[in-house]
N, C-alpha and C positions, 0 to 999 in steps of 0.2 A: 603459477601456470594456469591458463584457462583451457579446460578440456571440454567445454560445453557448447561448441559450435553448433552441433545438431540440436542440442537442447534449446539453444537460443531460438532456432526456427520453430521448434515444437511449441515453445511458450508463445511466440508470436502468432502461430496458427491458432492456439487455444484462445488467445486474446481476440482475434478476428471473429472466431466462432461465437465467443461470448458477446461481442458487440452486435453481431447479427441477431442473436437470440434476444438480447435486451431491447434492441430497436424494434424487433418484430412485436414483442410484448407491448411496448409503449405505443407503437403506431396502430396495432390491431386490437389488442385487448384493452389497452388504456384509453381508447377512443380520443386520441389527441386532436383530431379534426373538430369534433364537437366541442371539446374543452376550449380550444382556441376561439371558436365561433362565439361561445357563451362569454368568454372573457372579453371579447371585443364588444359584445352587447352590454356587458356590465360596465365597462369603461365609459361607453357612450351614455348610459343611463346615469352613472355617477356624475359625469360632467354636467348633464342636464339638471340633476338634483342641486349641484352647487350653484348653478346659474339661477335656479328657482329660489334658493335660499338668499342669494344676494339681492334679488328683486323683491323678496318677501311676498311672493305670490303663493298664498296659502292653498288655493285650488290646484295650482300646478304642482306644488310640493306633495300634496296628497296623491295626485295621479302618478307622479314619478315614484313615490314610495311604494305604491301598490305594484308597479312594474318591477321594482327592485325585489320585492317579496316573491313575486312569481318567478323571476329569474333564479332566485336563491333556491327555490324548490327544485329546479332542474340542476342547479350547480352543485348542491350538497351531495347528491348521490354520485355524481361524477368525481367529486373531491374524495369521497370515501373509496371509490374505485381506484383513484390514483394512489392512495395509501396502500391498498391491497396489492396493486401492481408493484409498488416499491418494495414491499415485503417479499414478493416473489423474486424480484431482481436481486435483492440482498441474499436470498437463499441460493440462487444460481451462482452469485459471486463467491460465496463461501465454498461451494462445491468445486468451482474452478481453482480457488486458492489451495484447497486440499490437493487437487490433482497436480498442480504445479510443484508443491512440496514433495509429494509422493514420487514424482518422476525425476526429481533433481538428481543427476548422477554424481554431482560434486560432493554429496554428503556420504557416499559409500565408504570413503577412506578416512573419515573424520576420527579423531582420537579423543575419547572422553576421559577426563582426569578428575578424580575426587581429590579436592584440596584438603590438607590437614591444618589444623589450628596450630600455628607456630607461637602463639602468645602475643599479647599486646595488640590484638585486633588484626594481626597479619596471618593470612592463610596462604599456603604454598602447595603447588602440585608438581610432581616430578614425572617425566616420561622420556622415552627415547625418540630423539629427533631423527626420523628415518623416513624418506619419501622423496617428494619432488623438490628439486632445488628452487631457490627464489624466495619471495616473501611468503611468510606464514602468518595467519591470524589466529590468536587464541581468544575466543569469546568466553567471558567469565560471568556466571550468574550467582547471585547470593540469595539465600533462602532463610526465612524465619518462620518456624512453625508449619512448614510444608508449603508456604506461599512464597512466590518470588518477590524479593525486595528491591533488587536492582540488577543492572547488567552493564558491563563495560568490556573493553578488550584491549589487546596490545598487539603490535606487529614486531616480528623478528624475522631473521633470514636463515635459510639453510644453504650452506656451501659458500655463497658470496652475496654481498650486498648489491643486488641488481634485480631489476624487474619492476613493473608497475604495481604499486602497493594497493591492496584493498583498504577500505576504511572501516573503523569500528563504529558500532551503533549503540551509544549509551542510552539507557532508559531507566526509569524509576529513580531510586535514590542513588546519587552519584558516588563512586568510589574509585580510587586509582588502581591501575593494574600495570605490572611491569614484568619484563623478562629478565632472567639473570644475566644474559648476554644479548648483544644485538645480532651477532652472527654465530650460529652453531654449525658444526660439521656433521656429516652423515654418520649416524650411529652414536652420536654424543648424547650424554645424559643432559636433558634440558630442564630448567626450572622456571615456572611462572608464579608470581606472587600477587596478592591483592590485599589492600587495606580495607577490609570489609566494614560496612556500617555496624553500629551497635545493635546488639540483639540478634545477630545472624548466627544460625546454628549449622549451616551447611553451605559450602561453596563448591561449585562444579565448573570446570573449564572444558571447552571443546576446541581442539586445534583442527584447522581445515586441511592439514597436511600439504599445503601449497597448491591445492586445487580449489578454485572458487569461480563463481559466475562473474562474467565481465562482458559488457558491451560498450565499446567506444562509440559515442554518438558523433554523427557528422555535423552536429550543431550544438550550441550551448542552450540549455534550458534556462530561460530568463528568471530573474528573481533569485532562484536557488543557485545559479551559476554552475550547473552540473554538466559535465561533458562525458562522464563515465558512469555507467550503472553497474553496481556490484551485487544487486539482489534480484533474483528472478521475479519476485513479486512486483517490484517497481517497474521492471521491464514489461510485465503483463499489463499493469495499469496504464503505462505510457502508450503501448500499442492499442489497447482497448479504447482509450480516449481518442487517439488519432483516427482509429477505424470508425468510431461512433460519429465523429465530426464528418468524416468522408461519406458515411452512409446517409447522414442527415442532409448533407449538401446534394447528393445524388437524388435522394427521395424528393427533396424540395423542387429540384429542377424537373423531375418527372411529373410531379403533381401540377406544376405550372403549365407544362405542355399538354397534360391531360385535360 
């Protein structure tokens, strides 16, 4: 069940604000106009240098080389400014990512389960399946020496096998995860197990209780063939990209008219 309709709009709003902030930083603080003008000059001088090299005109080569050096003296400080601007943008991005995670209402009813070592590399966790009917996802993380080694998940159902399924997000060292049953009933004892990688000393699972973020897109994202977004972070990134492109387009048209 998706209970995040308002949260979808909140994340979209945050993404638009983020796009506005980053574009303001790039256009105003990053001095994009001067950077583009210098790049245009550099391209023209480089082209002239190549022509001088082909004609083996030593005098012309020397003159063009001096112009290149003069342009580089202007270009290098701007390039350093670009790096500083990017560092600021990354910092702003991390702040917004934290805000998206902190505001997510879908995590309030999550069930955290400490898995027990059942021997032979198998770890299992038991919990009571009680909450929202439909598809549930259990995300399982394996740890070694306090550090995360890998993550995977499994899908099962509460009540009946119906509803749009979320998808698992494997990362790190791969390992299989499975539920004891495909469908559990309200209040039934549920079990999820994992065949953890070698050297793992702790396994923890988080069940989403049937509530999770979901946005059905009116289009398909090419290459990835994605039509549904199940993570607020990806929704934030998608909307910020679209907003940034729209802002750049509008800004470009305004600058041309000006």
